[in-house]
N, C-alpha and C positions, 0 to 999 in steps of 0.2 A: 504494500500500500504506500502511496506517495501522499505526503501532506505538503502544502505550499503556503508560503507567506511572502508577500511582496514587500521589499525594503529598499527604497531609494536606488532604483536602477539594477537591483539584484533580486533574485528569488531564492529564498531559503527553502530547499527541498529536504524534507525529512523522510528518510526511507524507514519503513516500519514493517517488522515481521513478528510472528509469535515467538515468545522467548525460547521455546524448545522445539521448534519445527523449522528447519532441521536441527538436530541436537549438535552441540558444540559451537565453536566460534564461527561467526559469519562476518564477512567484509563486503562492502559495496566497492566495486571496481568499475572504472569506466574511462572514457576519453578525458574527463575532467580531472583525473588523478593519475594519468598515464598508465592505467591498468595496474596500479600498485596496490596489492592486497593489504599492505601495512598502513596505508593512508587513512582509511575510513572504516575501522572495525566497529561493529554494532555493539551497543551497550544496553544492559537490562534497564527497563523503566519499572516504575512501581505498579503499573497496570497489567503486568503479565506479558508485556510486549518488549521488544528490543528495538533500538533505533539509532540512527546517526543522521546528523544534519550537515548539508553541504550548501554553501553559498555559490550561486552561479549567476552569470550576467542574464538580465531579463532579455526576452526575445531571442533565445538561443535554443539549439537542439543538441542533445547528447545521447550517446550510446552508453549502456551500462549493463552489468550483470551482478549477481551475487556469487560469492565464492565461500563455500562452507568447508569444514574439516574433511579430509580425505580427498581433496581436489575435486569436490562436487560443485559444479557450476550450474546455476539455474536462473531463470528469468522471473520478472515480476509480472504476474498476470494482470495487475492493475495499471501497468505502464500505458503511456499515451499511444504507443505503437510497438510493433515488433518488426525487425527487418530480416527475419529468417535466422539470424545468428544472435542478435542482441535485443534487449529491451531498449526502447527509446523514450525520452522525455522531452517536453517542450516547456520552456519557462515563459 
């Protein structure tokens, strides 16, 4: 799930997943962090979910995926689009 908040020329995108599905650590990787799995690890929230927020320029498009333990890559079903390989979001 993606949550958005507009802030002065940027959009704060919060990537949200259930805390234990999939089990283990999960990172958001994409063109906005050079596909670096260490850049945006998801953290537990008090509501049973885990999340990480990324600030991106408004009116831009980005490819991303999630990377879980065991080299398990997966897409966000709630993304704005899918290009066959990646999830896509539009700010």
